[in-house]
C-alpha beads as a LAMMPS data file, in Angstrom:
LAMMPS data file: protein, C-alpha beads

215 atoms
214 bonds

1 atom types
1 bond types

-500.0 500.0 xlo xhi
-500.0 500.0 ylo yhi
-500.0 500.0 zlo zhi

Masses

1 110.0

Atoms # bond

1 1 1 -262.619 -423.115 -237.896
2 1 1 -265.672 -424.014 -235.818
3 1 1 -268.972 -424.022 -237.692
4 1 1 -271.321 -421.158 -236.838
5 1 1 -274.603 -422.482 -235.508
6 1 1 -277.911 -420.658 -235.552
7 1 1 -281.555 -420.851 -234.529
8 1 1 -284.305 -419.839 -236.944
9 1 1 -287.833 -419.694 -235.548
10 1 1 -290.855 -419.683 -237.860
11 1 1 -293.993 -418.594 -236.022
12 1 1 -297.492 -417.214 -236.496
13 1 1 -301.088 -418.378 -236.392
14 1 1 -302.655 -421.327 -238.166
15 1 1 -302.901 -421.215 -241.980
16 1 1 -300.040 -418.701 -242.160
17 1 1 -297.667 -421.026 -244.055
18 1 1 -295.305 -422.083 -241.250
19 1 1 -294.991 -425.688 -242.421
20 1 1 -294.407 -424.585 -246.018
21 1 1 -291.579 -422.313 -244.905
22 1 1 -290.045 -425.004 -242.694
23 1 1 -290.145 -427.519 -245.561
24 1 1 -288.559 -424.944 -247.872
25 1 1 -285.651 -424.389 -245.481
26 1 1 -285.210 -428.133 -244.935
27 1 1 -285.085 -428.823 -248.667
28 1 1 -282.646 -425.955 -249.120
29 1 1 -280.320 -427.620 -246.628
30 1 1 -280.728 -430.945 -248.433
31 1 1 -279.861 -429.323 -251.759
32 1 1 -276.686 -428.069 -250.066
33 1 1 -275.879 -431.720 -249.177
34 1 1 -276.136 -431.106 -245.437
35 1 1 -277.057 -433.937 -243.077
36 1 1 -280.562 -433.166 -241.834
37 1 1 -282.839 -434.682 -239.197
38 1 1 -286.500 -433.711 -238.941
39 1 1 -288.757 -434.186 -235.909
40 1 1 -292.366 -433.301 -235.137
41 1 1 -294.434 -433.560 -231.988
42 1 1 -296.598 -436.673 -231.970
43 1 1 -299.664 -434.585 -231.013
44 1 1 -299.843 -433.512 -234.650
45 1 1 -301.398 -436.501 -236.377
46 1 1 -303.861 -434.561 -238.548
47 1 1 -302.507 -435.654 -241.929
48 1 1 -299.792 -438.246 -241.425
49 1 1 -298.076 -439.649 -238.343
50 1 1 -294.575 -439.728 -239.818
51 1 1 -294.626 -436.585 -241.926
52 1 1 -294.716 -432.820 -241.772
53 1 1 -297.735 -431.874 -243.859
54 1 1 -299.042 -428.540 -245.081
55 1 1 -302.746 -427.770 -245.402
56 1 1 -302.245 -427.966 -249.192
57 1 1 -300.925 -431.525 -249.030
58 1 1 -297.151 -430.973 -249.328
59 1 1 -295.347 -433.499 -247.119
60 1 1 -291.868 -434.280 -245.817
61 1 1 -290.783 -437.265 -243.733
62 1 1 -290.370 -436.538 -240.011
63 1 1 -289.899 -438.581 -236.840
64 1 1 -292.759 -438.159 -234.312
65 1 1 -291.626 -437.637 -230.705
66 1 1 -293.237 -436.537 -227.448
67 1 1 -290.464 -434.724 -225.573
68 1 1 -287.154 -432.903 -225.921
69 1 1 -285.301 -435.887 -224.470
70 1 1 -286.615 -438.019 -227.338
71 1 1 -284.907 -435.723 -229.834
72 1 1 -281.711 -435.763 -227.780
73 1 1 -281.620 -439.570 -227.757
74 1 1 -282.292 -439.872 -231.503
75 1 1 -279.976 -437.106 -232.676
76 1 1 -277.019 -438.390 -234.684
77 1 1 -273.492 -437.170 -234.074
78 1 1 -273.025 -436.103 -237.692
79 1 1 -276.269 -434.121 -238.021
80 1 1 -275.706 -430.587 -239.310
81 1 1 -279.284 -429.325 -239.486
82 1 1 -282.067 -430.103 -236.992
83 1 1 -285.672 -429.236 -237.882
84 1 1 -288.526 -429.294 -235.361
85 1 1 -292.214 -428.911 -236.241
86 1 1 -295.061 -427.993 -233.815
87 1 1 -292.638 -426.643 -231.218
88 1 1 -295.456 -425.209 -229.096
89 1 1 -296.343 -428.703 -227.882
90 1 1 -292.872 -429.465 -226.487
91 1 1 -291.700 -429.132 -222.896
92 1 1 -289.774 -426.269 -221.333
93 1 1 -286.426 -428.026 -221.934
94 1 1 -286.579 -427.372 -225.687
95 1 1 -285.137 -423.817 -225.735
96 1 1 -282.031 -424.707 -223.730
97 1 1 -281.491 -427.830 -225.843
98 1 1 -281.679 -425.799 -229.063
99 1 1 -279.304 -423.232 -227.595
100 1 1 -276.781 -425.959 -226.744
101 1 1 -276.907 -427.340 -230.285
102 1 1 -276.506 -423.937 -231.904
103 1 1 -273.542 -423.182 -229.627
104 1 1 -271.918 -426.368 -230.927
105 1 1 -272.316 -425.262 -234.539
106 1 1 -275.647 -426.836 -235.543
107 1 1 -278.318 -425.097 -237.616
108 1 1 -281.663 -425.407 -235.822
109 1 1 -284.916 -424.756 -237.692
110 1 1 -288.092 -424.517 -235.600
111 1 1 -291.739 -423.924 -236.484
112 1 1 -294.697 -423.433 -234.171
113 1 1 -297.701 -421.417 -233.064
114 1 1 -296.596 -418.445 -230.988
115 1 1 -300.131 -417.956 -229.577
116 1 1 -302.860 -420.361 -228.567
117 1 1 -306.529 -419.830 -229.445
118 1 1 -306.811 -417.486 -226.443
119 1 1 -304.144 -415.223 -228.011
120 1 1 -301.805 -416.094 -225.139
121 1 1 -298.162 -417.303 -225.369
122 1 1 -297.997 -420.980 -226.287
123 1 1 -295.681 -423.435 -224.484
124 1 1 -291.927 -422.853 -224.942
125 1 1 -292.420 -420.421 -227.837
126 1 1 -291.734 -417.207 -225.839
127 1 1 -288.360 -418.568 -224.686
128 1 1 -287.534 -419.705 -228.224
129 1 1 -288.340 -416.229 -229.525
130 1 1 -285.793 -414.684 -227.179
131 1 1 -282.907 -416.971 -228.197
132 1 1 -283.570 -417.207 -231.946
133 1 1 -281.023 -415.605 -234.270
134 1 1 -283.770 -415.089 -236.832
135 1 1 -287.543 -414.924 -236.350
136 1 1 -289.844 -415.379 -239.340
137 1 1 -293.277 -414.098 -238.324
138 1 1 -295.913 -415.200 -240.824
139 1 1 -299.518 -414.062 -241.024
140 1 1 -302.588 -415.472 -242.712
141 1 1 -305.719 -413.909 -244.209
142 1 1 -308.797 -413.394 -242.038
143 1 1 -311.641 -415.586 -243.294
144 1 1 -314.195 -413.013 -242.144
145 1 1 -312.956 -409.711 -243.573
146 1 1 -309.932 -410.526 -245.739
147 1 1 -307.479 -408.451 -243.707
148 1 1 -304.147 -409.723 -242.423
149 1 1 -304.679 -412.283 -239.652
150 1 1 -302.347 -412.978 -236.733
151 1 1 -304.721 -414.965 -234.538
152 1 1 -306.216 -418.445 -234.484
153 1 1 -309.959 -418.802 -233.949
154 1 1 -311.083 -422.108 -232.460
155 1 1 -314.567 -423.295 -233.372
156 1 1 -316.797 -425.786 -231.561
157 1 1 -319.856 -426.830 -233.589
158 1 1 -319.231 -423.792 -235.761
159 1 1 -319.207 -421.339 -232.833
160 1 1 -316.262 -419.600 -231.097
161 1 1 -314.739 -421.741 -228.352
162 1 1 -314.876 -420.555 -224.748
163 1 1 -311.797 -419.144 -223.038
164 1 1 -312.206 -421.939 -220.494
165 1 1 -311.832 -424.755 -223.034
166 1 1 -308.611 -426.850 -223.002
167 1 1 -305.640 -425.162 -224.651
168 1 1 -304.587 -428.168 -226.751
169 1 1 -307.033 -429.474 -229.333
170 1 1 -305.445 -430.776 -232.511
171 1 1 -307.444 -429.966 -235.611
172 1 1 -307.445 -428.226 -238.965
173 1 1 -310.014 -426.273 -240.994
174 1 1 -312.915 -428.056 -239.275
175 1 1 -311.872 -426.656 -235.871
176 1 1 -309.873 -423.507 -236.589
177 1 1 -309.897 -420.345 -238.694
178 1 1 -307.464 -417.505 -239.251
179 1 1 -308.855 -414.247 -237.854
180 1 1 -307.644 -410.668 -237.512
181 1 1 -307.811 -409.026 -234.087
182 1 1 -311.106 -407.305 -234.995
183 1 1 -312.827 -410.557 -235.956
184 1 1 -311.348 -412.841 -233.301
185 1 1 -313.956 -413.918 -230.737
186 1 1 -313.333 -415.360 -227.279
187 1 1 -316.418 -415.877 -225.095
188 1 1 -315.919 -415.930 -221.306
189 1 1 -312.510 -414.246 -221.495
190 1 1 -311.631 -412.403 -218.264
191 1 1 -311.800 -408.630 -218.458
192 1 1 -308.438 -406.922 -218.587
193 1 1 -307.419 -404.840 -215.604
194 1 1 -305.398 -401.664 -215.453
195 1 1 -302.180 -401.527 -213.388
196 1 1 -302.991 -401.648 -209.687
197 1 1 -305.909 -404.013 -210.141
198 1 1 -308.413 -401.403 -211.410
199 1 1 -310.713 -402.394 -214.220
200 1 1 -310.706 -400.147 -217.273
201 1 1 -313.156 -397.246 -217.020
202 1 1 -316.051 -397.059 -219.406
203 1 1 -315.313 -393.370 -220.158
204 1 1 -311.858 -391.816 -220.594
205 1 1 -310.981 -388.623 -218.715
206 1 1 -311.515 -385.104 -220.114
207 1 1 -315.051 -385.789 -221.333
208 1 1 -313.955 -388.413 -223.775
209 1 1 -310.997 -386.468 -225.195
210 1 1 -307.462 -387.892 -224.856
211 1 1 -305.068 -385.885 -222.695
212 1 1 -302.720 -383.514 -224.486
213 1 1 -298.967 -384.085 -224.259
214 1 1 -296.809 -380.984 -224.148
215 1 1 -293.061 -380.684 -224.467

Bonds

1 1 1 2
2 1 2 3
3 1 3 4
4 1 4 5
5 1 5 6
6 1 6 7
7 1 7 8
8 1 8 9
9 1 9 10
10 1 10 11
11 1 11 12
12 1 12 13
13 1 13 14
14 1 14 15
15 1 15 16
16 1 16 17
17 1 17 18
18 1 18 19
19 1 19 20
20 1 20 21
21 1 21 22
22 1 22 23
23 1 23 24
24 1 24 25
25 1 25 26
26 1 26 27
27 1 27 28
28 1 28 29
29 1 29 30
30 1 30 31
31 1 31 32
32 1 32 33
33 1 33 34
34 1 34 35
35 1 35 36
36 1 36 37
37 1 37 38
38 1 38 39
39 1 39 40
40 1 40 41
41 1 41 42
42 1 42 43
43 1 43 44
44 1 44 45
45 1 45 46
46 1 46 47
47 1 47 48
48 1 48 49
49 1 49 50
50 1 50 51
51 1 51 52
52 1 52 53
53 1 53 54
54 1 54 55
55 1 55 56
56 1 56 57
57 1 57 58
58 1 58 59
59 1 59 60
60 1 60 61
61 1 61 62
62 1 62 63
63 1 63 64
64 1 64 65
65 1 65 66
66 1 66 67
67 1 67 68
68 1 68 69
69 1 69 70
70 1 70 71
71 1 71 72
72 1 72 73
73 1 73 74
74 1 74 75
75 1 75 76
76 1 76 77
77 1 77 78
78 1 78 79
79 1 79 80
80 1 80 81
81 1 81 82
82 1 82 83
83 1 83 84
84 1 84 85
85 1 85 86
86 1 86 87
87 1 87 88
88 1 88 89
89 1 89 90
90 1 90 91
91 1 91 92
92 1 92 93
93 1 93 94
94 1 94 95
95 1 95 96
96 1 96 97
97 1 97 98
98 1 98 99
99 1 99 100
100 1 100 101
101 1 101 102
102 1 102 103
103 1 103 104
104 1 104 105
105 1 105 106
106 1 106 107
107 1 107 108
108 1 108 109
109 1 109 110
110 1 110 111
111 1 111 112
112 1 112 113
113 1 113 114
114 1 114 115
115 1 115 116
116 1 116 117
117 1 117 118
118 1 118 119
119 1 119 120
120 1 120 121
121 1 121 122
122 1 122 123
123 1 123 124
124 1 124 125
125 1 125 126
126 1 126 127
127 1 127 128
128 1 128 129
129 1 129 130
130 1 130 131
131 1 131 132
132 1 132 133
133 1 133 134
134 1 134 135
135 1 135 136
136 1 136 137
137 1 137 138
138 1 138 139
139 1 139 140
140 1 140 141
141 1 141 142
142 1 142 143
143 1 143 144
144 1 144 145
145 1 145 146
146 1 146 147
147 1 147 148
148 1 148 149
149 1 149 150
150 1 150 151
151 1 151 152
152 1 152 153
153 1 153 154
154 1 154 155
155 1 155 156
156 1 156 157
157 1 157 158
158 1 158 159
159 1 159 160
160 1 160 161
161 1 161 162
162 1 162 163
163 1 163 164
164 1 164 165
165 1 165 166
166 1 166 167
167 1 167 168
168 1 168 169
169 1 169 170
170 1 170 171
171 1 171 172
172 1 172 173
173 1 173 174
174 1 174 175
175 1 175 176
176 1 176 177
177 1 177 178
178 1 178 179
179 1 179 180
180 1 180 181
181 1 181 182
182 1 182 183
183 1 183 184
184 1 184 185
185 1 185 186
186 1 186 187
187 1 187 188
188 1 188 189
189 1 189 190
190 1 190 191
191 1 191 192
192 1 192 193
193 1 193 194
194 1 194 195
195 1 195 196
196 1 196 197
197 1 197 198
198 1 198 199
199 1 199 200
200 1 200 201
201 1 201 202
202 1 202 203
203 1 203 204
204 1 204 205
205 1 205 206
206 1 206 207
207 1 207 208
208 1 208 209
209 1 209 210
210 1 210 211
211 1 211 212
212 1 212 213
213 1 213 214
214 1 214 215
């Protein structure tokens, strides 16, 4: 009988524990005596070039690559489990490649930021979310108020980064914080518009009272 492949996507903001969860799943596969290959994007060189590393110092050996084709060329025929760290940095070919592998019976484990510091979709993550068999959405703790945090705050000289800053800036606690939506700050962000191009009104209709819905 053909092996049943799958795609598990671990996502969330920074400091949410994505790398810890990925390492846990990788080690679980190793304990089951499965043949595992682990890759990470070479952009992530914060702690070690050839390792997945958590913010607490837990590490696991990984091969640094720059593109989906690099993984394809290095993937062994007998690999049963493929793990990919920092998926948000990869190119748009990654989702289809992972889908192909899962269709052939491989277990694919992926971890990455689903949003950038602007709170916008990051790289190939939206496409990976749609094809994943299982999505593990992790959240951190807001450093400002202690509530659950889903967003990543970028800091420049201790102040919130501008919306117009480059999307990719590799860093850790010196450049980023976990923030809830109430505490997240984004200077110079464009104002949101209502459907039809109208900007949101300063006062709602009905003298500030929401409209009543009747059945």
